[in-house]
ROMARNU-94510 format. One record per residue (C-alpha): x, y, z; chain; residue number from 1. Coordinates in nm, 3 decimals. Layout:
BEGIN
[atom [X,Y,Z],"A",NUM]
...
This chain:
BEGIN
[atom [0.000,0.000,0.000],"A",1]
[atom [0.108,0.355,-0.072],"A",2]
[atom [0.173,0.595,0.217],"A",3]
[atom [0.041,0.941,0.129],"A",4]
[atom [0.138,1.237,0.349],"A",5]
[atom [0.020,1.600,0.368],"A",6]
[atom [0.230,1.895,0.254],"A",7]
[atom [0.098,2.245,0.313],"A",8]
[atom [0.419,2.411,0.196],"A",9]
[atom [0.767,2.332,0.065],"A",10]
[atom [0.915,2.266,0.407],"A",11]
[atom [0.640,2.017,0.493],"A",12]
[atom [0.682,1.852,0.154],"A",13]
[atom [1.050,1.794,0.226],"A",14]
[atom [0.975,1.642,0.567],"A",15]
[atom [0.693,1.425,0.432],"A",16]
[atom [0.930,1.266,0.182],"A",17]
[atom [1.227,1.254,0.420],"A",18]
[atom [1.030,1.075,0.690],"A",19]
[atom [0.897,0.802,0.466],"A",20]
[atom [0.606,0.904,0.244],"A",21]
[atom [0.573,0.734,-0.094],"A",22]
[atom [0.363,1.026,-0.213],"A",23]
[atom [0.250,1.366,-0.090],"A",24]
[atom [-0.047,1.587,-0.167],"A",25]
[atom [-0.035,1.962,-0.202],"A",26]
[atom [-0.289,2.236,-0.267],"A",27]
[atom [-0.264,2.467,-0.565],"A",28]
[atom [-0.334,2.827,-0.469],"A",29]
[atom [-0.696,2.941,-0.523],"A",30]
[atom [-0.819,2.590,-0.604],"A",31]
[atom [-0.765,2.399,-0.277],"A",32]
[atom [-1.010,2.350,0.010],"A",33]
[atom [-0.734,2.425,0.262],"A",34]
[atom [-0.738,2.793,0.170],"A",35]
[atom [-0.557,2.891,0.489],"A",36]
[atom [-0.269,2.658,0.420],"A",37]
[atom [0.018,2.831,0.243],"A",38]
[atom [-0.045,2.614,-0.064],"A",39]
[atom [0.186,2.647,-0.363],"A",40]
[atom [0.236,2.951,-0.580],"A",41]
[atom [0.492,3.154,-0.773],"A",42]
[atom [0.795,2.961,-0.892],"A",43]
[atom [0.787,2.704,-0.612],"A",44]
[atom [0.742,2.436,-0.875],"A",45]
[atom [1.118,2.466,-0.938],"A",46]
[atom [1.206,2.367,-0.582],"A",47]
[atom [0.938,2.095,-0.582],"A",48]
[atom [1.107,1.926,-0.876],"A",49]
[atom [1.431,1.916,-0.676],"A",50]
[atom [1.266,1.780,-0.360],"A",51]
[atom [1.036,1.528,-0.527],"A",52]
[atom [1.290,1.291,-0.677],"A",53]
[atom [1.121,0.961,-0.766],"A",54]
[atom [0.837,1.011,-0.517],"A",55]
[atom [0.481,1.086,-0.626],"A",56]
[atom [0.303,1.421,-0.598],"A",57]
[atom [-0.071,1.484,-0.614],"A",58]
[atom [-0.226,1.829,-0.656],"A",59]
[atom [-0.553,1.915,-0.485],"A",60]
[atom [-0.786,2.114,-0.710],"A",61]
[atom [-1.083,2.025,-0.496],"A",62]
[atom [-1.295,2.333,-0.435],"A",63]
[atom [-1.642,2.334,-0.585],"A",64]
[atom [-1.616,2.568,-0.882],"A",65]
[atom [-1.844,2.856,-0.978],"A",66]
[atom [-1.830,2.974,-1.338],"A",67]
[atom [-1.573,3.239,-1.254],"A",68]
[atom [-1.356,2.981,-1.080],"A",69]
[atom [-1.356,2.762,-1.389],"A",70]
[atom [-1.238,3.058,-1.596],"A",71]
[atom [-0.953,3.116,-1.350],"A",72]
[atom [-0.862,2.748,-1.373],"A",73]
[atom [-0.840,2.768,-1.751],"A",74]
[atom [-0.627,3.083,-1.726],"A",75]
[atom [-0.390,2.891,-1.497],"A",76]
[atom [-0.322,2.598,-1.731],"A",77]
[atom [0.030,2.707,-1.826],"A",78]
[atom [0.121,2.766,-1.463],"A",79]
[atom [-0.021,2.432,-1.346],"A",80]
[atom [0.173,2.260,-1.623],"A",81]
[atom [0.499,2.360,-1.449],"A",82]
[atom [0.426,2.131,-1.151],"A",83]
[atom [0.551,1.769,-1.166],"A",84]
[atom [0.210,1.629,-1.072],"A",85]
[atom [0.128,1.260,-1.086],"A",86]
[atom [-0.246,1.316,-1.036],"A",87]
[atom [-0.513,1.579,-0.976],"A",88]
[atom [-0.741,1.543,-0.674],"A",89]
[atom [-1.075,1.681,-0.792],"A",90]
[atom [-1.430,1.695,-0.656],"A",91]
[atom [-1.605,1.912,-0.916],"A",92]
[atom [-1.698,1.726,-1.234],"A",93]
[atom [-1.676,2.039,-1.448],"A",94]
[atom [-1.320,2.101,-1.333],"A",95]
[atom [-1.240,1.732,-1.382],"A",96]
[atom [-1.356,1.748,-1.743],"A",97]
[atom [-1.148,2.058,-1.813],"A",98]
[atom [-0.837,1.913,-1.654],"A",99]
[atom [-0.875,1.582,-1.838],"A",100]
[atom [-0.901,1.761,-2.170],"A",101]
[atom [-0.602,1.986,-2.104],"A",102]
[atom [-0.383,1.731,-1.922],"A",103]
[atom [-0.486,1.391,-2.066],"A",104]
[atom [-0.179,1.210,-1.928],"A",105]
[atom [-0.232,1.315,-1.564],"A",106]
[atom [-0.469,1.079,-1.379],"A",107]
[atom [-0.777,1.204,-1.195],"A",108]
[atom [-0.835,1.114,-0.830],"A",109]
[atom [-1.180,1.180,-0.690],"A",110]
[atom [-1.162,1.398,-0.379],"A",111]
[atom [-1.320,1.279,-0.055],"A",112]
[atom [-1.537,1.591,-0.085],"A",113]
[atom [-1.738,1.410,-0.352],"A",114]
[atom [-1.847,1.165,-0.080],"A",115]
[atom [-1.816,0.843,-0.276],"A",116]
[atom [-1.913,0.569,-0.030],"A",117]
[atom [-2.069,0.293,-0.244],"A",118]
[atom [-1.979,0.065,-0.531],"A",119]
[atom [-2.230,0.200,-0.783],"A",120]
[atom [-2.102,0.554,-0.739],"A",121]
[atom [-1.746,0.425,-0.776],"A",122]
[atom [-1.840,0.260,-1.107],"A",123]
[atom [-1.987,0.586,-1.235],"A",124]
[atom [-1.678,0.787,-1.143],"A",125]
[atom [-1.457,0.528,-1.308],"A",126]
[atom [-1.663,0.557,-1.625],"A",127]
[atom [-1.600,0.933,-1.613],"A",128]
[atom [-1.225,0.879,-1.619],"A",129]
[atom [-1.126,0.869,-1.253],"A",130]
[atom [-0.850,0.620,-1.174],"A",131]
[atom [-0.870,0.652,-0.795],"A",132]
[atom [-1.140,0.725,-0.539],"A",133]
[atom [-1.055,0.901,-0.213],"A",134]
[atom [-1.334,0.742,-0.014],"A",135]
[atom [-1.559,0.938,0.216],"A",136]
[atom [-1.458,0.902,0.579],"A",137]
[atom [-1.792,0.743,0.656],"A",138]
[atom [-1.703,0.425,0.463],"A",139]
[atom [-1.663,0.114,0.678],"A",140]
[atom [-1.412,-0.165,0.617],"A",141]
[atom [-1.690,-0.394,0.496],"A",142]
[atom [-1.808,-0.129,0.251],"A",143]
[atom [-1.453,-0.075,0.124],"A",144]
[atom [-1.420,-0.446,0.052],"A",145]
[atom [-1.753,-0.447,-0.132],"A",146]
[atom [-1.642,-0.152,-0.347],"A",147]
[atom [-1.308,-0.317,-0.427],"A",148]
[atom [-1.479,-0.644,-0.517],"A",149]
[atom [-1.716,-0.459,-0.750],"A",150]
[atom [-1.449,-0.242,-0.915],"A",151]
[atom [-1.118,-0.429,-0.864],"A",152]
[atom [-0.916,-0.216,-1.108],"A",153]
[atom [-1.013,0.113,-0.943],"A",154]
[atom [-0.764,0.241,-0.685],"A",155]
[atom [-0.904,0.315,-0.339],"A",156]
[atom [-0.749,0.573,-0.108],"A",157]
[atom [-0.866,0.625,0.248],"A",158]
[atom [-0.777,0.842,0.545],"A",159]
[atom [-0.599,0.664,0.827],"A",160]
[atom [-0.490,0.946,1.057],"A",161]
[atom [-0.581,1.300,1.156],"A",162]
[atom [-0.874,1.529,1.220],"A",163]
[atom [-1.235,1.439,1.161],"A",164]
[atom [-1.509,1.692,1.086],"A",165]
[atom [-1.789,1.744,1.338],"A",166]
[atom [-2.022,1.817,1.046],"A",167]
[atom [-2.021,1.814,0.668],"A",168]
[atom [-2.341,1.871,0.474],"A",169]
[atom [-2.592,1.609,0.590],"A",170]
[atom [-2.339,1.411,0.790],"A",171]
[atom [-2.365,1.598,1.117],"A",172]
[atom [-2.285,1.459,1.461],"A",173]
[atom [-2.449,1.736,1.665],"A",174]
[atom [-2.794,1.581,1.653],"A",175]
[atom [-2.671,1.244,1.772],"A",176]
[atom [-2.464,1.400,2.049],"A",177]
[atom [-2.733,1.633,2.182],"A",178]
[atom [-3.053,1.434,2.129],"A",179]
[atom [-2.949,1.077,2.036],"A",180]
[atom [-3.108,1.126,1.694],"A",181]
[atom [-2.865,1.044,1.416],"A",182]
[atom [-2.860,1.273,1.113],"A",183]
[atom [-2.673,0.998,0.932],"A",184]
[atom [-2.985,0.785,0.959],"A",185]
[atom [-3.230,1.054,0.847],"A",186]
[atom [-3.338,1.152,1.197],"A",187]
[atom [-3.180,1.499,1.233],"A",188]
[atom [-3.309,1.708,1.523],"A",189]
[atom [-3.165,2.026,1.361],"A",190]
[atom [-2.949,2.085,1.664],"A",191]
[atom [-2.748,2.352,1.481],"A",192]
[atom [-3.061,2.572,1.478],"A",193]
[atom [-3.130,2.558,1.850],"A",194]
[atom [-3.075,2.853,2.078],"A",195]
[atom [-2.771,2.827,2.305],"A",196]
[atom [-2.608,3.030,2.573],"A",197]
[atom [-2.267,2.988,2.733],"A",198]
[atom [-2.243,2.952,3.108],"A",199]
[atom [-1.904,3.112,3.172],"A",200]
[atom [-1.886,3.003,3.535],"A",201]
[atom [-1.933,2.633,3.463],"A",202]
[atom [-1.772,2.647,3.118],"A",203]
[atom [-2.073,2.478,2.966],"A",204]
[atom [-2.319,2.514,2.682],"A",205]
[atom [-2.690,2.534,2.771],"A",206]
[atom [-2.974,2.492,2.521],"A",207]
[atom [-3.285,2.711,2.562],"A",208]
[atom [-3.532,2.422,2.591],"A",209]
[atom [-3.308,2.226,2.827],"A",210]
[atom [-3.230,2.460,3.117],"A",211]
[atom [-2.991,2.311,3.366],"A",212]
[atom [-2.863,2.051,3.118],"A",213]
[atom [-2.506,2.145,3.036],"A",214]
[atom [-2.282,2.031,2.752],"A",215]
[atom [-1.912,2.075,2.835],"A",216]
[atom [-1.683,2.335,2.683],"A",217]
[atom [-1.315,2.250,2.706],"A",218]
[atom [-1.085,2.547,2.742],"A",219]
[atom [-0.710,2.528,2.700],"A",220]
[atom [-0.418,2.751,2.620],"A",221]
[atom [-0.539,3.010,2.367],"A",222]
[atom [-0.841,2.810,2.253],"A",223]
[atom [-1.190,2.698,2.346],"A",224]
[atom [-1.331,2.373,2.213],"A",225]
[atom [-1.706,2.317,2.174],"A",226]
[atom [-1.839,1.984,2.048],"A",227]
[atom [-1.511,1.878,1.885],"A",228]
[atom [-1.474,1.543,1.713],"A",229]
[atom [-1.205,1.290,1.798],"A",230]
[atom [-0.905,1.238,1.574],"A",231]
[atom [-0.856,0.924,1.369],"A",232]
[atom [-0.575,0.675,1.424],"A",233]
[atom [-0.569,0.345,1.233],"A",234]
[atom [-0.205,0.244,1.277],"A",235]
[atom [-0.301,-0.079,1.455],"A",236]
[atom [-0.531,-0.186,1.172],"A",237]
[atom [-0.324,-0.160,0.854],"A",238]
[atom [-0.363,-0.533,0.794],"A",239]
[atom [-0.742,-0.492,0.800],"A",240]
[atom [-0.722,-0.203,0.553],"A",241]
[atom [-0.505,-0.410,0.319],"A",242]
[atom [-0.744,-0.703,0.339],"A",243]
[atom [-1.031,-0.471,0.250],"A",244]
[atom [-0.852,-0.364,-0.069],"A",245]
[atom [-0.714,-0.021,0.018],"A",246]
[atom [-0.438,0.095,-0.217],"A",247]
[atom [-0.332,0.419,-0.049],"A",248]
[atom [-0.316,0.524,0.318],"A",249]
[atom [-0.375,0.896,0.359],"A",250]
[atom [-0.263,1.110,0.653],"A",251]
[atom [-0.462,1.431,0.711],"A",252]
[atom [-0.293,1.756,0.810],"A",253]
[atom [-0.176,2.001,0.544],"A",254]
[atom [-0.213,2.288,0.792],"A",255]
[atom [-0.024,2.116,1.075],"A",256]
[atom [0.344,2.152,1.165],"A",257]
[atom [0.644,1.977,1.013],"A",258]
[atom [0.678,1.802,1.348],"A",259]
[atom [0.331,1.649,1.304],"A",260]
[atom [0.403,1.560,0.940],"A",261]
[atom [0.733,1.394,1.030],"A",262]
[atom [0.617,1.198,1.335],"A",263]
[atom [0.296,1.065,1.180],"A",264]
[atom [0.454,0.979,0.846],"A",265]
[atom [0.742,0.804,1.017],"A",266]
[atom [0.515,0.595,1.241],"A",267]
[atom [0.299,0.473,0.953],"A",268]
[atom [0.609,0.408,0.742],"A",269]
[atom [0.753,0.178,1.008],"A",270]
[atom [0.423,0.000,1.062],"A",271]
[atom [0.362,-0.042,0.691],"A",272]
[atom [0.713,-0.172,0.626],"A",273]
[atom [0.669,-0.428,0.903],"A",274]
[atom [0.338,-0.539,0.752],"A",275]
[atom [0.473,-0.566,0.398],"A",276]
[atom [0.778,-0.760,0.518],"A",277]
[atom [0.557,-1.001,0.711],"A",278]
[atom [0.732,-0.923,1.037],"A",279]
[atom [0.560,-1.061,1.343],"A",280]
[atom [0.766,-0.856,1.588],"A",281]
[atom [0.660,-0.514,1.710],"A",282]
[atom [0.984,-0.328,1.644],"A",283]
[atom [0.784,-0.032,1.517],"A",284]
[atom [0.585,0.013,1.838],"A",285]
[atom [0.819,0.284,1.966],"A",286]
[atom [0.740,0.491,1.658],"A",287]
[atom [0.369,0.431,1.713],"A",288]
[atom [0.404,0.562,2.068],"A",289]
[atom [0.539,0.885,1.919],"A",290]
[atom [0.191,0.955,1.780],"A",291]
[atom [0.092,1.044,2.135],"A",292]
[atom [0.366,1.310,2.148],"A",293]
[atom [0.216,1.538,1.883],"A",294]
[atom [-0.066,1.784,1.939],"A",295]
[atom [-0.384,1.579,1.906],"A",296]
[atom [-0.731,1.505,2.032],"A",297]
[atom [-0.846,1.167,2.160],"A",298]
[atom [-0.791,0.896,1.901],"A",299]
[atom [-1.064,0.682,1.748],"A",300]
[atom [-1.106,0.443,1.455],"A",301]
[atom [-1.360,0.667,1.285],"A",302]
[atom [-1.630,0.481,1.093],"A",303]
[atom [-1.420,0.179,0.997],"A",304]
[atom [-1.570,-0.063,1.251],"A",305]
[atom [-1.880,0.122,1.371],"A",306]
[atom [-1.989,0.481,1.421],"A",307]
[atom [-2.059,0.481,1.793],"A",308]
[atom [-1.715,0.604,1.896],"A",309]
[atom [-1.680,0.887,1.646],"A",310]
[atom [-2.035,1.017,1.690],"A",311]
[atom [-1.954,1.106,2.050],"A",312]
[atom [-1.750,1.426,2.065],"A",313]
[atom [-1.414,1.427,2.238],"A",314]
[atom [-1.420,1.469,2.613],"A",315]
[atom [-1.075,1.628,2.623],"A",316]
[atom [-0.900,1.929,2.481],"A",317]
[atom [-0.588,1.896,2.268],"A",318]
[atom [-0.306,1.699,2.431],"A",319]
[atom [0.024,1.882,2.395],"A",320]
[atom [0.288,1.687,2.583],"A",321]
[atom [0.581,1.810,2.374],"A",322]
[atom [0.676,2.147,2.226],"A",323]
[atom [0.815,2.156,1.872],"A",324]
[atom [1.133,2.367,1.884],"A",325]
[atom [1.274,2.364,1.533],"A",326]
[atom [1.485,2.168,1.288],"A",327]
[atom [1.846,2.096,1.196],"A",328]
[atom [1.965,2.240,0.866],"A",329]
[atom [2.280,2.197,0.660],"A",330]
[atom [2.621,2.144,0.816],"A",331]
[atom [2.820,2.463,0.871],"A",332]
[atom [3.170,2.525,1.013],"A",333]
[atom [3.341,2.373,1.317],"A",334]
[atom [3.079,2.106,1.385],"A",335]
[atom [2.785,2.347,1.382],"A",336]
[atom [2.462,2.301,1.189],"A",337]
[atom [2.212,2.559,1.069],"A",338]
[atom [1.919,2.582,1.310],"A",339]
[atom [1.564,2.681,1.222],"A",340]
[atom [1.387,2.790,1.540],"A",341]
[atom [1.009,2.759,1.568],"A",342]
[atom [0.975,2.806,1.947],"A",343]
[atom [1.224,2.952,2.190],"A",344]
[atom [1.518,2.730,2.288],"A",345]
[atom [1.711,2.806,2.607],"A",346]
[atom [2.061,2.690,2.695],"A",347]
[atom [1.932,2.504,3.003],"A",348]
[atom [1.665,2.311,2.811],"A",349]
[atom [1.671,1.934,2.779],"A",350]
[atom [1.600,1.883,2.412],"A",351]
[atom [1.538,1.576,2.200],"A",352]
[atom [1.625,1.512,1.837],"A",353]
[atom [1.417,1.285,1.618],"A",354]
[atom [1.509,1.155,1.274],"A",355]
[atom [1.362,0.932,1.003],"A",356]
[atom [1.522,0.627,1.166],"A",357]
[atom [1.609,0.774,1.506],"A",358]
[atom [1.333,0.743,1.764],"A",359]
[atom [1.477,1.023,1.975],"A",360]
[atom [1.808,1.131,2.127],"A",361]
[atom [1.831,1.347,2.438],"A",362]
[atom [2.077,1.637,2.457],"A",363]
[atom [2.154,1.858,2.759],"A",364]
[atom [2.495,1.988,2.646],"A",365]
[atom [2.429,2.159,2.314],"A",366]
[atom [2.563,2.501,2.217],"A",367]
[atom [2.373,2.763,2.016],"A",368]
[atom [2.540,3.062,1.852],"A",369]
[atom [2.407,3.355,1.650],"A",370]
[atom [2.491,3.440,1.290],"A",371]
[atom [2.830,3.574,1.404],"A",372]
[atom [2.900,3.257,1.605],"A",373]
[atom [2.856,3.436,1.938],"A",374]
[atom [2.705,3.207,2.206],"A",375]
[atom [2.348,3.289,2.312],"A",376]
[atom [2.147,3.187,2.618],"A",377]
[atom [1.827,3.162,2.417],"A",378]
[atom [1.725,3.135,2.053],"A",379]
[atom [1.405,3.291,1.921],"A",380]
[atom [1.197,3.233,1.610],"A",381]
[atom [1.283,3.448,1.310],"A",382]
[atom [1.657,3.490,1.370],"A",383]
[atom [1.966,3.311,1.237],"A",384]
[atom [2.133,3.053,1.461],"A",385]
[atom [2.367,2.756,1.450],"A",386]
[atom [2.375,2.458,1.686],"A",387]
[atom [2.652,2.223,1.796],"A",388]
[atom [2.497,1.909,1.939],"A",389]
[atom [2.660,1.678,2.189],"A",390]
[atom [2.489,1.390,2.009],"A",391]
[atom [2.520,1.289,1.641],"A",392]
[atom [2.266,1.477,1.428],"A",393]
[atom [2.193,1.517,1.058],"A",394]
[atom [2.011,1.770,0.842],"A",395]
[atom [1.638,1.710,0.868],"A",396]
[atom [1.637,1.614,1.235],"A",397]
[atom [1.367,1.781,1.444],"A",398]
[atom [1.409,1.935,1.789],"A",399]
[atom [1.151,1.917,2.066],"A",400]
[atom [1.125,1.930,2.445],"A",401]
[atom [0.873,1.824,2.704],"A",402]
[atom [0.628,2.098,2.784],"A",403]
[atom [0.627,2.243,3.133],"A",404]
[atom [0.262,2.208,3.243],"A",405]
[atom [0.298,2.516,3.462],"A",406]
[atom [0.404,2.762,3.192],"A",407]
[atom [0.325,2.856,2.834],"A",408]
[atom [0.630,2.678,2.691],"A",409]
């Protein structure tokens, strides 16, 4: 099975490939549903060609297009042609038709936004020229197998890790959570239209017709979470996904950090390699444990086995056990390496390095200098620094430290 990782910008694309992805997916500016991701623009296609190597690259063109959007797409043909894309991820059939006519040699992948969750729909999309379906997250393992049996030569891609939506179109979890009436089964209570007020003392949500009945609001550092869904994690069930006929395992998270992209991609790479090699040992378990060291909500298995777990919102805020500090760049002079700082690093910190094949290495005796090689007691984001580690490091390693629960960092 292919391992497909998210890349919201060039830096994330590099880390996705470096930490084990077979393929990555990016958004093209103005045509991607992750509008707040940096996406790709200008002459970045030049650098992408250097980074990509023999890996695969898929371009998301998955907004739903109005007439004006289609005109902009056609005006962008020459620009899009510069990207070394191996497929377009499309949801809008009008855009799919235009892209197929202009780029006949680039395969079409149906975006999950098209909500293909049954075999008959898959057959129709295949007849329209799609070579792969990115299945809707609501598809169970049994349904995936039925689709693969019905259309064996159609590639199936499915999400295995990352955020889940609390609502999309008719598939809304609010009704089930608040009234035990499932919108997914045609019994929506229209909970989104009720009148609510926030009880600031109890940090709870109260509905007008249910006085005294409180739904929890979880407040954390710089955020408030109301009725948030759990995250998906299927790393323990890759064998089941393979048996069902899945061709590509997709990690969600184009807007998340390079730390998230690296840790999640690496964990699924190790697990997938063990599966493909037929290894019965659990040598990859340490990498799986790292999934609990990135910012995340409670994990669930989504809709793959049943929908009971995912239809109940998370009872916790984001877990943030570790703080992402930065990354190691190219080797410089006198044993120093370039250092990209994302969060402040202090000389008395205990930091850890992680690498594609290095679980983590602890370092308490590193030295950081500024651009003039003058030692500093702290390094801040946005400035030039170099680091000399007391442990062996390489370009592409990531720095982190355990968060102090009593302070912001």
